[in-house]
Every structure is written in C-alpha cells, then in structure tokens.
N, C-alpha and C positions, 0 to 999 in steps of 0.2 A: 458710258462704256459697261455695258452690264456685266459685272465681275459673278454671277450666280450660273448653274447649271440651266442652259436650256433647249429645248427642242431636244431631250437624253434619248430617246427612243423613237427613229424613227423608219416605220417600217416600209417605205412603199418599194416595192420591184419593179418598178421602170428602166426601162434603159439610158443609163445616161453616161454619152462617153463624153470626155472633156477634152481631149485631145485639140480639137478643133471647134471646141462649143466659143463662145464670144462671151458666153455669161464666166463670171466669179468665184470662186470658189465657193467666198459668203454668201452670194448669191442663191448657187447652185444647191446648195445643201439646204435652205432658208427654206427656198420655195419649192424644189423636185421634193424633198425628204427622200434620199432613196435609197436602198440597200446597196453595197461597193460591191463588187466583185470582177480582182484582177486574175484576167488568164491568160497565160503565160501563151505568148507566141516565139517561133523561131530566132525573128530577128526582132529588134528594134525599129519605130518609125519614129522617131524623135526628131521634131524641126530645131537645127539653127539659125538663128539668127544670121543673113547674111552679111560680113566685113566685120564681125562683132563677135572677142574671143567669148567662149563661153565658161565665167571664172570663177562658176560657184562647184561646190562635189555634186553634180549629177553624176558625174562619171559616164558618159555617153558610152565610152571605154576605157579599159582600163589604167589606173596613170602610167603602168611600164611601156604599155600600146604608145598614149601618147605621149609620152616622152621618148619614145624612141624616135616615132613620126617625128617629133619636131628637130631633129637634132639636121635632117635630111635638107633643112631650109638654112639658110647662110646670108639672111639680110642686114645691110650694113645700115643699120637704122640709129638714131639719137636714142639714148635709154633715161629712163627717168632715175631719181637716184635708189629707189628702191628697186631698181630692175638692175643696178647696178650692182649694188650690195649682196641683191642673191645671185646676180652671176660669180661674185667672189667665194662661194661660199657651196656652188652648183659642185656635186661630180657627177662624172661621166658626158660633159659637155663636149659633144665635137667641136674640134678647133674652128673659130673662123663662126660657131651658133653663137648668135645674141639673142639673149633672152627679152622675152617681151612676156608683158598679161597675160595669162592665159595658159602659160607653159606648164607643163609638170614638169617637177625637178624632182631630184635626191639631193637633200639638204643635208649638207654637215655643219651642224652650229656651232661658232667659235665657243658659246657656252651654252649648258641648260641647266636649268633650276628647278628644283623639288622642296617643298614647306612640309609641314605634317600631313601631306598625302605619299611620301617618302615610304611607308613602308608597306600602302598598298602599291607602290609602283615597284617597290621588291618582291613584294608577292606575283607579281606578273611574268619581271622577270625570273625570278626563279623557275615559274610556272612554264617558262618556254623552254629550260634547261641552259637556262643562262646558268655561268656560274663567276665571271669576272666583268666587270665592268669595261667595255671598250677601252675607252681612254677617262682617267681618274682626274685627269686635269681640266676636262671638258664639263666635270658634273659640280656642282656647287651645293649642299644639301644648309636648310636656314628650320628652322623651329619658331613660328610665328602666330599661329593662328588659333588655338586653343592654350595657349601659354598659363590663363587665368585656371585652370582646371588641374589639382593638385590627388587628383581621387588617383588610385592604386593600377588602373587598368593605362589612364592615360600617361603616367609615369612610366609602367611598362613601356607603354610603345615608343614612347619616344628614347627612352635607354635604349631598344632595338634598333632603332634605326640612327644613334648615336655610333654602336657597335658593328651598325653593316656598317656606316661611312667609313671605322677607322679600319676595318676589314679588309674596302675597297681600295685605299688611299686616298678618299674622297675630303676634300673640304667639307667641314661639318662647323655650323654655328647653331649653340644653343639656343634654348628657348630664355627669352630674355634679352638678347642679346640687340634684337632690331628685326623690323618685317625683310623679306626676303628682295624685295625691291631695291628696296632702299642698301640694303649691303652691297646690291649687283650693282649700283650705282656709287654708293663712295668709296668701296674697293677693288671699284676698277674692272669687274667684271665684265660687267656691259663696257662697251671702250666704240669708239665712238668711227664708224665705217665697218663695225662687225657687223652678224646677226645674231643672238642671242634669244633662247627659247624659257619657258616656264610653265610648268604645269599650275598656269594658275591666269587670271582672263586680265591683269592688268599688268602683264608684261609689254604692255604698249607704252609704260612707263620711261624704259628706257631709249624710246625713240627724243624724248627732250635733249638729248647729247647725241644724236645723231646717230645712236646703233638703232641697228633694226629691229626690236622688238617684236615677238608674235605669241600669242597661247598654244601649249600644246596641251594635250589631253595626259589621262595616265599611262593607259596600250603605248600611244608616242613616246612618252619619255621612256617607258620600258624599252622600249626598238632604241632610242639613240645610247641609254646603258649599253645595249647590249652589243649596238653594231656603229653606234656612234653616229647613227644615220634616220633620216625619215621624210614624206614624203610631203611636197605641198605646190598648190595650186598657184601661180604670182597671181593675184588681186589684181583687179582694174585700180589703176592708182588716178585719184583726185588731189587736184593740186587747188590748195587752200590758201585766198593771200590775203595778207592779214594788212589795211594801209590807217593810218596815223599815227597813234601814240594813246595809250591811256591815260586818263585824266586822272588825276591825282583819286584817290581811293578806291578806284578800279582795280582787278588783281586778274592772275592769269584765271583761277578760279570764275570770274565772273564772266570771263570769256569762254570758256569749254562750258561753262551752263548756259549763258546766251545761243551759240552754236549747235547744242543738240535741243535745244528749247525753241529758236526760229527756224533751221533746218529740220522738224520733226517729221516729216516725210517719208524716213529711209532713205533721205539723198546719198548718204554716204556707207549705205548698209552693205558689209561685207567687202567693204573698200582697204586698197591700204591709203593714208593721208600722206601727203608732201605740203607742210607748211613752208610757205616764202615770206616775201616782202621786198622794200626798200631797206637797204642795210640803216637808213633813219629809222625805221619798223622795230625791226627784231634787234636793232640795237638798244631799244626801249625796253627789251621783253629779256628779264633776269631769267636764268639758266632754271633757277628754283619754278617761278611761273612756268619755264616749259614743261618740265616733269610734271606740274600738275596737268595741265591742258593734256599733255600726251596721254597720261593715265587716265583719265576719261574722254580718250578720245574711244574706249572702248562701251562702254553709255552711249557716244553719241553713234554706237552701232560699226565701227572699222575694228580692222584685224589688225591696222600699225598706223600709227600717228607722229610722223617724222620728223623734226626740226632740221635747219643745213648743215652741217660741218663750216662755224662761221667766227669770226674776232670774237665775239663774247663768248662761244665755247672754247675758245682757244685764251683768253684771259680766266674763264674759270676753269683749265683744266690748270694750269702754269701756276695759279694761286695755292690748288691742291698741292701740286707739288713741290712748289716751297715749303708747306705747311709739312706734308710728307717729310721732308727734307729737317725740317728742324721741330719736329716732337719725338719724345723721346719712344723707347720702343724698341723689339725685336726686328733686325733687319731683315728676319723671315716672312713679317708681318706685308701682307700682298699689298698695301697699296701703296707702302715704299717700293715692289718693287714696280708696280704699276704705272704709277704718278712717277715720271722722271722726265724731266726737261727734253730730254732729248726725243726719247718717244715723244714726245708730244710734240716735236715740232717736223714730227714725219708726217703728221695730221694735214702739215701746209707748204705751202714754197712763197717764201717770200717773192714780194715784185718789186723788181726795178733797184738801184743801187741806196735808196733811203729805205728801204724796206730790209734790206742786206746788212747793211749798217745797223741802223735800231733795235732791228730784231722784232717789228710793232706791227708793219704793212706785212699782212699776208693776205693770202687765198687758199680755200682748202682744195687739198689734192683731190678730194675727191667730191663732185656735186653733179647734179642733174644736166644735161648734155642740152646746150639748145635746139630747140624746136621736139624737146621730149615730147611724146603723145601722152595725152591725159583723157581718163575719160570723161572728167566731166571738170566744170571748174566755177569755184563758188568765192564771194570773198567776203571781208567784214571790215566797218572801217573803224578802228576800236575809238578813235577818235568822237565817235557817239557813243559810246557804250557807257554805260549806266550798272552800280550793282544789281545781280541779277539775284535770284534767290530760284532754287529747283524745286516742284513739289505742291501740292505735298503727295507723296508715294507715285510718283513718276518723274523720269529726269528726261521726260517729253514736254513737263509743261514748266517753263521759266516765267517769273513776272518781274518785273523791274520791283525791287527792293520800295521804292517810294510809293508803291500800291498798295505793297504790303503792309506796311507801317500805315497807311491810312485808317487800315480792318483793327490795329490792337490784336493782331492774334497771340495771347496768351503761350507761355511754355513752359512744361516742367523739365525736360532734361534739353542742355546743350551739350557737345560734344565736339571737341578738340584732338581726334584720331586717324590713324588711317595712313595710309603710304599714299595716299594725296596730296595730305597738308599738313605733316604735324612734321615739318623740318624746321631748324632754329629759326628760320624767316617767319614761321608762319607762328611759331609760338612769340616771336616779338612783337609780331603784329595784334595777337592778342592781349598781350601785355602791356602794349601801348593805350590800349584803351581804357584799361584801368589806371594806370598810370597819368593818362591827360584826365582821367573822372579825381584822381586822389588829389589835384591843385587846385579840385575846387569844393573837395574835404578837408581843407588843411593838412594836406601834404603825405597824406594816410589813404591806402589802397580802401578803397570801399568794398565792404560785403555784399554778396549775390545775396536777392530775399531767399529766407528759409525756404519757400516752397521748391524753388529750383536746384536740381541736380546739374554740375558742371562736370565733365573728367576729361582728362589729356593722357596722354600719353604719348611720347614723344616717337618719332619712326626709327629711329635706333638709340643705342647708348651713345656715340659720340655729336648726335644731335640734342641731346637730352645736357650732355656736361658742356656746348656750346652756350645754348639757354639760361645752364645755370651761373658760366662766367661771366654772362651779360646781366646778370642778375631777373630774369625776364619768366625765368621756371619760379623764382622765390616769391617774385609777383602773383603769379597766378595763385600761387597756393594760399596767401596772404589773401586772395579775395574770396576763396572756399572752395577752389577747386580741387577735385579727387584726383589724385596721382593713381594712374594705373602702368601697368608692368609694358613694357617696349613691344608691342606686337598689335593686333587684327583686333580682337577683343569686342566690342559691342559694334565693328563696323560690319562684320562678319555673323553678330547676332550670338556672341561667346559670352560670357561671360559675366560681370556687374555691369550695373546700370541698364541694362535692359528697356526699354518701352512698354509700359503696362496699357492693359487694355485704357484707350478713351486718352491715352495721355498727347501730349505733342512735342514732337524734339525735333532742335534744327540741327545741324551736322557740317565737319569740313568734311566727312568724307566722300565717299566716290557714288554710293547706289543706295536708294531708300524707296525702292519694292516694295510692298505692302507685305509686313512679317518680318522683312530680312534682319530689322532691329530690334526686332521682339513682339508684339502683338499683332495678329494682324487686323487687328482695332483701333491701334494707334497711328501718329500723321506725323508721316519724317519728312521734314524740309533738308534741302542742303545749300549751303552757302561759305563764302570766303571764312578762313577763321576771325576775320577782326568783326565783322558782320555776327558771328555765331558767340563772339563774346560780348559785343555789344546787349544781342538778344540777351544773354546767362546774366548780365547786370540790370535791364529795365525790367525781366520775366515776361520783355513777349518781342515779339518778332521787331528788329529793328537795327539799323544801325549808330557807326561812331558820329554820323556826321561831316567827314570829310572829304565828302562828293557835291561838288556844288555842281549842278545844272551849268551848259551853258548858257547865254542868254540866248532867246532864239531857237533854243532846243527843239527839233521836229521827233528825237525818236532814233533806232539803231537802226545807220545806214548798211543794207548787206542783199545781197542778192548773186547771180551769175556769172563768170566771166573775171575779172582780175581787179573791176569797181577803178579804174582809173579813165577817166573824160578824155576824150581825145584831147580837148582842147590840150591839156595837161601831158598828154605821152610824146616821150623823145624818144622819135623812134629812128631806127637805125638801119642801114639796107637789109642786112638779117632780117628785124623787125618785119619792114612791111615783107620780104618774101612769104618770112612764114608765116603773114596775116592773111597774103594771098593762098598758101595753100591750105591755111584753115577756111579760110570762106569757101574756097572751090569741093574739100570734103562735105566740107557741111551742105552745097548744093545736091554733093550727090548721093550726100545722105537722105535729103529731102526727095529726090527722086525717085530714090530705090524705095523709099518709105510710101511714096503713092504709088508705085507700081502695084508693091505689096498688098495697099490695101485693096487696089482695082482689079486685081486677079481672086483678091478674097470675096468682094462684092461680086464677081463676074461667078461665080465657084459655090454653086448649090450646093454640091454632096461633095465629100473628098473621100480618098479611097483608105481603106484605114492599113492596107497591105502598098502601098507606097514604098520601096526602100530605098529611107535617106542615111540612115547612118546602123550597120548592122556591128551587130554586138550577142557574141554566141549566150545562150543561156545554158552553164553549168548543169549536169546529171544531178538529181536531186534535190532541185530546186522545186520549190511547190508551185503546182499546176495553177491556181488560185488560192488567191483568200478575198473572204466574204465575210459581212458579219454583221451588226446596226451599226448603224453612228451612234456617238457618245459627239453631242454639238457645244465646242466648248465658244462664244459667241464673244472672242476679244484680239485681237492685235498684241502683239508685243508681251505673252504669255511667257516670263520669264521663269529661270531655272530655280530660282527662288518661289518661284509659284508650283512648279511641276514638286520640288523635294526638298523640303524648309532645309537653310542652313542648319541647323540644333540638329538636324541628323546626318552633316555632310560628313563629319570627322569623328564619327562612331563608328570603328569599321567592322563590328559585328553583330548590327542590324541583320537581322535575318530577311528572307525571302519574303516571309507573310508579313514583316511591318513594311519592309519597302511598298508592298503594295498598300497596304492602309494607309500610309499616310501619304502615297500619290497623290499631287494635284491638292493638297490639304488649303495651302495658302490662294490658291484659285476658288476653290470651294470646299468647303466642309466635307458638306455631299457627296464629292465625287465618288468614297469608297462607298458610298449604297448608292447609288445610280449604274457605275460603273461595272460591268461584266469581262470576264476572261472571254474575247474572243470579240470582243466589239474592237472597232473602229474609229478611230479618233481623229476626228473636222475641226482646224481653229484658222483661225487668220494670219496676217500677215505678222516677219518676224519671231517665229515660236521661236523658242526656246532661246533667246535672247540673257545674255547676263554671265552667268561664271562660267569656270570649265568645269565644272564636278560633271562626274559619270554617270552619276546616280537620277541622275535626269533623263537619260535614255533607258538606265536598267532599271528602273523603277517604272517603267510605262509597261518593259518588257514582263517585268515582275505583275502586274496587275492581268497579267494574258493579253495585252493590246497589240496585235502583231507590229501595225500598220498605222502612221500618222500621216492625214493628207493636210498641208496648211498651204495658205498662202504664197510662202515663203520662209524657210529657215533662217536662223543664228547661223553663224558659221562652223563654230567651235561646237555647237549638239548636231549638228553633220555631224563631225568625226567624229564624237562617241556614239552616236548611233553606227554609222561606218564598222567603227570597231567590232562594236557589242551585236548586231545582224538586226536591229532597228530599223524597219523600211519604215522610207518615207517618200512620199509624192508631191512636189512642190510646184504653185503656178510658174510661170515667166511667158514675156509677150513682150512687142516691140511697141506697143500702141495703133500698131496699124492692123495685122491681123488675128486682132482679138487673143484670147486667151490660151497659150498652148500649156502643154504640162511632162514633165519628166518625174525619173524616179530619182530622188538620190540614192537607194541602197544598188541599184541594177538599173538595167534596161531591160525591152525587153517583153515588156508588161503594157498593157491599155486597161482603160479603167471603163468598170462599166458593169450592167448590174444584169 
C-alpha cells in the first residue's frame, strides 16, 4: 500500500457521472483524472438497495423524517439483543413499534462519559446557550489521556473541568484515578442491559459486560449534556459465533487480533457485533477477556461489540457485589450502590425449582430473540487459535506468533498499558512470565535487557492495588519495568516512552497506526500481555512458550455462518423452521440480485432525473463544489493519519496550525501539495480510528470542502455532519455496479 501522496494535481475536465458508473472510485480517480464538480438539483436520485436498510449516515432524509416515518410501522418481529437495548433507551417511539436495524432513533443513554475532552465539550455546551446539564446523574467525567502533562496550561484545563463538574453536580474522577472506560465498568456506570456512550472510540468495551457501548463525538456529548439525548441510526447487526475453547496460552487479545486480521475486508465495518456461542464456549471466556475483545471491536471496524448477559457475567457481578460489601469505604462510593446482589439478580430469572433453591442456575432476563435477523454471520473456532501478533503499524495485519518468532525481530520498547489489557489479570499474566523465568534464575526475577524499555500502567488504581497485593506489580518492577500513572499515556502518543524513529515497539494496547505511539518512522506491534512481557525479557518478539500446537494442527478455522457442522447440529422444530425461512429469504435475495443485474445490463443509459428519494435542498446551500483532486491512494486512512494524536488534546491549536498538520502522519508533504479548494479523494474506510473531532475540522481548516471516499468510518461521518464537512461515499450491492451517496446531504450529483 503506497503511503505517499500520488496523483496530487489531476486536471482533467471530462464529464464524470458516478451514480451509475460500474467503476470503483479508486479506479475512476486513477484512470480518468477528472475535475469534480457537484451541481445541485432540486431533489436527489439516490438509489437504495431493495430490502436492505440503508444503515449508514448518508441521510437520504433527515433523521427526524426517517424517525417519524418509521413510527408508522408496527412489525411484530424478533429482535437482536442490540435492538432490544436500543428499544429500552429510545424516546418518542410509538406504542407497538418494534425497532430494527436502519431505524433512526432519538436515544437517551443511561450514561455519557467524557474525559480530557470535557472542556472542549463544555465550550460547545455553553456555546449553544446551555447553562445547566439536563441530568447530572447521566454524566461521568474522567481525566485519563494526558495525565503525565504537568504544564501550567494542562493543569489549568484539568482545573476548569473539575470546577465545571462541581458546579454542575456531575461525578468527577481526577487524573491518575484510572482510564475512563475502566472506571465506567468497575464503578458500575456501564451496566448490563443498558446503553452507555462516551466521547471516545473505545466505548465498545462496555459490551464485554452486556452493556451496549458506542462512541459519540464532542458535539453529540454537548447535546447530551444539554438535552439528555442524541440521535443514532441502529446499525446492521453481525452475529459472531465463537466455537470451542481457547487453548492454554491463547487469550482474549489473540481472539480479537485474529478476528481483525483474518476478517480484514471490512466485513463488520460500521456494524454492531453480537458475540454468541454455546454455554461451554462462552463459559470459558472470562469477563476480562470479554472486555478486551469488545474493546478492540473498534479496530475491527464495528460500532459496538456486545457479549450476552450470561452465567459468567452473573458470577462476575456477584463477586464484585460481595467485594464491595466487604471492603471499607464510604457508603456513598458509587460501586457500593451499584453492585448489590438484589440488583444483580434482577438481570436474571431463576430456571426451575433447583435454580430458585440454589440461586445459581439462571437465564438472562434480556437476550436476543429466537429468529432475530442479522445482517451477516461469521464464526471463529477458538480451539484452532494460537497466539497472534498485530502489525506492524496495522490492525488488519495479524500473524501467528510462531511465524514472527522465527524472524527474531528485535524490540526497543514494550508497553503494558491501556484500557484494553492493563487490568490485574493482565498484570498477573505478564508477571508470571518473569516468575517462571525466575525458577531458572535461582529464584530471582530476571532483568530485562539494557536496550529494552518496558513501561507499565494499570487501568485504574483499584486494579493496581489488586496487582500489588498479589505481588505481581512488584515482580514487574523487579524485572526493570518503568511505572507510569494510570492513564492512556503511550497508547495515545502522550507522555513518557514514545517510539523514536527506527525503533520497534510491542504493546498490549489497542491501536498501532503509523505515528500513533511516537514517530511515524517507528514500527508498532500489538500482542497479549504475556507476549509483551516475554518480548521485553528476550529483547525480541517472542512468547513465553505456554502454547503448544495440537498434533495435526491445520490453522485457524473460521468463515461465514455459525461454524457448526451439520452432523453435530442438534435442531429443534423451531430451528428447522428458522433455517427454512432463512433459506427461502436467501433464495429470494439471490433472485432479486440476478434480476437487478439483468436490468442493469439491459440499461445502456440511465436518466439522472428519475425520482427515487426526495430531499429538499435548503436555501443557501452551495450550487456546486468544484476543485482539483488531491488523491490519497490508500484504504483505511485513520484519524491519526489525518490529525496526529499529539495535537488532539492541545485545545489552543490555531486553525492555521491545524491546516499545516492535516494528514501529516499520512504524508508529511501533504501540506505543500494540497491547496484550499481542492477535493480530497481516497479509498475505503476513510477516517477509521478515534473519535477526535479534529479529523474533520483539520480538513476544513485546510480549505478542503469535500471528501470523496469508498466508505467512511462511522465516527468520522458524525464529525463531518456536525461540522459541515461534505462527504460522498460509494455503496452497492455487488450486482448493479457502484452507486454514490452523500454523507452530508442529498440532491447532489457528481460531474465535471
């Protein structure tokens, strides 16, 4: 994949109509080299795939219009767990209306968390004339990103956030207390069966405990502060079935690294994911591993990653309730009020007399319905998995550890940090690597090599205390690890220990985009805590040797469907009926696709005035957008590539500076090549990654009014809409060629 800017000044003036073209965007941009002009019409002619909800933010109509029209329908259909939770938190829904993927809804989240970006959110909040937060109990503020920064400017911002929280009566957690997502989980703000949002892309993590977590952006957060509500379009839901059990030495980190690397063709892009499996399989996945898997569904491209509310979660919740009751502390502590046995048992219903008497045989009170409709189904056989490593510099590249070990890749830095993998169980796994090595070292913890720096930071103070009590924290310190404050730190590219040019790092964090953890000229890998620890000890990418490949090992078994062989499938009458219905629907879809393909092939010209979707263009909207193309020849250009993380929490960056650093990590020469008025054209999944609003505003600061891409990351789309950056993306059903739609508005065609 070329990472330099190519075809930067394309001056062709030929007519280029994308709506019905069979060319993909990247082919068209490469071969025809057009000037793009967008001329307005009275109404749009965007085609919507028959029978498939348009679930991305193309906004053929306004969210309100779609929402109101959706209330006319009252289908009695089974729901996914995602749809059920959304139904609980949607407001203004007509009686009897069953929400489905594709519906626009007004959401009232159970909780909304903001972190270091709380002050920019507060400025937006006050900028719209708001003075009081609508529901202070709905809001959680944490300081976790730039906690190592002790400059007067940063401390002033932190003080402003704390004072604002106190004035508004909002719960506040100071710098060093922990990473916001971990606080949401351990304090019980993220609760099973509820919907929680945060102005951070890793809100997906809450799905590890059955809480539908999804990110919002700063403007959305300000809206929630002011009104208690925001808008959402329910994504398509992908069902991911996990089979078998993880072998010894395989962790939740290996599961999600493998999923992101093996299903790396945007299979779940902008989807909600529901993980499922047999009781035996799910019973083998601890909650901490579930949190890790859910956390990194963000990197897989999904908007949520939801595990079921099951017996494993029930046991975890009750253990926390017991611990909360036994530990000393103020009775006003939030976790003491949240983790109550009676409240936990309300999430489950006892099954049968035995369950009622013994109190440990439960079924969840909230689960996906039998026959719920999923946009797609994938499976992964955990028993065929081995330790995996992500990278370098891409979460879409996953390699079995055994293959990288053969290459003896030296490392300079190792990191056991982030909300993904720095809980007490992760610290214990890393410490066990050194404790095992101590057996061969006369009982003394061995030291890491002098050329390796090993950084550790717990997800929260309670997690660090648990590791200290177990002796794991001290074991890591004895090995030479350098402790950092509980917070994001190196994961976001802030503070001590960043990668220098030419260095190689391996981290237990979640994101290894080029330049994110330091220099764009460094290489970053992601792995489990034990692999990170073993690599720090050996000075090269390696594992602790805990995994042993089974005899006759033939690689990872994965694919579409649920992965259960027919000969092993136990089907009830309901199952057989459901299968028959799905087979019939698949046959109908195939027939419709063939019919559309035939209609397309018989159509030599397509009228551009065919009324398909009517959307009024508001007065004052520009009649056309035209400019020279700046072509960024790559898929998956992420927000770190668009706007480097080191500037994200500098709230006083000028518009001129934003324009200067725009796309800096993608190509340092972008600033000299691109000019105001240009149109940026790129590949698929543009703007994936974090929720930083500057990814959109920096492009606007550069004077670029329009981005054309194969597909946008959902969070980038929200930021674009909120800040009036126009976008056009491709969509299609694979039968009728490429279609084009606007993310920002409708009523536009693409021509030159």
